Every structure is written in structure tokens, then in C-alpha cells.
DRENDO-1510 file (C-alpha; in Angstrom, 1 decimal, always signed):
<recs>
REC; n; res; u; v; w
REC; 1; MET; +9.6; +6.0; -15.9 .
REC; 2; ASN; +10.0; +2.4; -16.8 .
REC; 3; GLU; +12.2; +1.1; -13.9 .
REC; 4; THR; +10.1; -2.0; -12.7 .
REC; 5; ASN; +13.0; -4.2; -12.9 .
REC; 6; ALA; +14.6; -2.1; -9.8 .
REC; 7; ASP; +11.5; -1.1; -8.2 .
REC; 8; THR; +8.9; -3.1; -6.3 .
REC; 9; PRO; +5.6; -3.1; -8.8 .
REC; 10; ASP; +2.5; -1.4; -7.9 .
REC; 11; PHE; +0.5; -4.4; -6.9 .
REC; 12; SER; -2.9; -2.4; -7.1 .
REC; 13; ALA; -2.3; -2.1; -10.9 .
REC; 14; ILE; -0.4; -5.2; -12.0 .
REC; 15; SER; -1.2; -7.8; -14.7 .
REC; 16; ALA; -1.4; -11.4; -13.4 .
REC; 17; ASN; +1.8; -12.3; -15.7 .
REC; 18; GLU; +3.9; -9.6; -14.1 .
REC; 19; LEU; +3.0; -10.6; -10.7 .
REC; 20; ARG; +4.1; -14.2; -11.5 .
REC; 21; GLN; +7.2; -12.9; -12.9 .
REC; 22; TYR; +7.8; -10.9; -9.7 .
REC; 23; ALA; +7.1; -13.7; -7.6 .
REC; 24; ARG; +9.3; -16.1; -9.3 .
REC; 25; GLN; +12.1; -13.5; -8.9 .
REC; 26; SER; +11.4; -13.4; -5.4 .
REC; 27; PHE; +10.9; -17.1; -4.9 .
REC; 28; ASP; +14.5; -17.6; -6.8 .
REC; 29; ALA; +16.0; -15.0; -4.5 .
REC; 30; GLY; +14.3; -16.6; -1.4 .
REC; 31; ALA; +12.4; -13.6; -0.4 .
REC; 32; ILE; +9.0; -15.8; -0.5 .
REC; 33; ASN; +8.3; -19.5; +0.2 .
REC; 34; GLN; +6.9; -22.0; -2.0 .
REC; 35; ASP; +3.3; -21.9; -0.8 .
REC; 36; THR; +3.2; -18.1; -1.3 .
REC; 37; PHE; +4.4; -18.5; -4.8 .
REC; 38; ALA; +2.2; -21.1; -5.9 .
REC; 39; THR; -0.7; -19.0; -4.2 .
REC; 40; ILE; +0.2; -16.2; -6.5 .
REC; 41; SER; +0.7; -18.5; -9.4 .
REC; 42; GLU; -2.9; -19.7; -9.2 .
REC; 43; PRO; -5.1; -18.4; -11.9 .
REC; 44; LEU; -7.9; -16.0; -10.6 .
REC; 45; PRO; -11.2; -17.6; -10.3 .
REC; 46; MET; -14.0; -16.8; -12.8 .
REC; 47; ARG; -16.0; -15.3; -9.7 .
REC; 48; THR; -15.6; -14.7; -6.2 .
REC; 49; ILE; -16.9; -12.9; -3.1 .
REC; 50; ASP; -15.8; -9.8; -1.4 .
REC; 51; PRO; -15.8; -9.6; +2.3 .
REC; 52; SER; -19.6; -7.9; +2.2 .
REC; 53; GLY; -20.7; -11.1; +0.5 .
REC; 54; ASN; -21.3; -9.4; -3.1 .
REC; 55; ILE; -20.3; -11.6; -6.1 .
REC; 56; LEU; -17.5; -10.1; -8.1 .
REC; 57; ASP; -17.2; -11.2; -11.9 .
REC; 58; LEU; -13.4; -11.7; -12.4 .
REC; 59; SER; -13.9; -13.3; -16.0 .
REC; 60; ASP; -12.7; -10.6; -17.8 .
REC; 61; VAL; -9.2; -10.5; -16.0 .
REC; 62; THR; -6.8; -12.1; -18.3 .
REC; 63; ASP; -3.0; -12.3; -17.9 .
REC; 64; ALA; -2.5; -9.2; -19.4 .
REC; 65; THR; -5.0; -7.3; -17.5 .
REC; 66; SER; -4.1; -4.7; -15.0 .
REC; 67; PHE; -5.7; -5.9; -11.7 .
REC; 68; ASN; -5.7; -5.0; -8.1 .
REC; 69; PHE; -4.1; -8.0; -6.6 .
REC; 70; ARG; -3.1; -6.1; -3.6 .
REC; 71; ASP; -7.0; -5.6; -2.4 .
REC; 72; TYR; -7.9; -9.2; -3.9 .
REC; 73; TYR; -5.7; -11.0; -1.5 .
REC; 74; LYS; -6.5; -8.7; +1.4 .
REC; 75; ASP; -10.2; -9.2; +0.8 .
REC; 76; GLN; -9.6; -12.9; +0.5 .
REC; 77; LEU; -7.8; -12.9; +3.5 .
REC; 78; GLN; -10.3; -11.3; +5.7 .
REC; 79; ILE; -13.0; -13.9; +4.4 .
REC; 80; ALA; -10.5; -16.8; +5.4 .
REC; 81; ILE; -10.4; -15.1; +8.9 .
REC; 82; SER; -14.0; -14.9; +9.2 .
REC; 83; ILE; -14.5; -18.4; +8.0 .
REC; 84; GLY; -12.1; -19.7; +10.4 .
REC; 85; ASP; -9.7; -21.4; +8.0 .
REC; 86; PRO; -6.2; -21.2; +9.9 .
REC; 87; GLU; -4.6; -22.9; +6.7 .
REC; 88; THR; -5.8; -20.5; +4.2 .
REC; 89; VAL; -5.2; -17.7; +6.6 .
REC; 90; ALA; -1.7; -18.5; +7.0 .
REC; 91; ARG; -1.1; -18.7; +3.1 .
REC; 92; LEU; -2.9; -15.6; +2.4 .
REC; 93; ASP; -1.3; -13.6; +5.4 .
REC; 94; SER; +2.1; -14.7; +3.6 .
REC; 95; VAL; +0.7; -13.2; +0.3 .
REC; 96; VAL; -0.5; -10.1; +1.6 .
REC; 97; SER; +2.8; -9.7; +3.4 .
REC; 98; PHE; +4.7; -9.8; +0.1 .
REC; 99; LEU; +2.4; -7.4; -1.6 .
REC; 100; ASP; +2.4; -4.8; +1.0 .
REC; 101; VAL; +5.9; -4.1; +0.9 .
</recs>
């Protein structure tokens, strides 16, 4: 079942490298804007927090590691909404919309 070229990838289990490649293709095709592509292309932080305030260690996630980017960006969007950062909310909302296809 290796049809990733024709189908939308599973964003709950995808490597950073695969996500960037898919985002690049989507950007080149005009499906996402530059801010969305840039956000997806940024490396993950070494640590982050979840919406409950728990610290998550992401240091073992590499470009080749399968990771749940869909939930990660949804959590970051929820945090940005609770903080009240409209610029970050808009950017992350665009990313989440792209990953929720």
C-alpha cells in the first residue's frame, strides 16, 4: 500500500521530512500560502507544552521520525488561542486546516 504520491498522507504518523515535502508540493501547487509552508518547515522545538501545561520532550523527534503533527499543531493552536495571540492563531489555524484535509 505505497500510494502516498496520489493520496493525502496520514499527518498523525508522518516524518518531518515527508511533511515538508508534501507541504512543498502543496505550496508549489498554490494549495497553501507562504506563511503556512514556512510554519510547517520550521523544525520542532526541543521541548514544548501541551494545552494542560505539561512539558513535552520532543528532542528525540528527528527528520525521519514518525510524529503526530496533526495533534501537535492542534495543541499549539489551542495554546495560542488561550494566550490571545491573533497572529499565531491565524498562522496555526491555516496549518491545522491544511493537516485536517
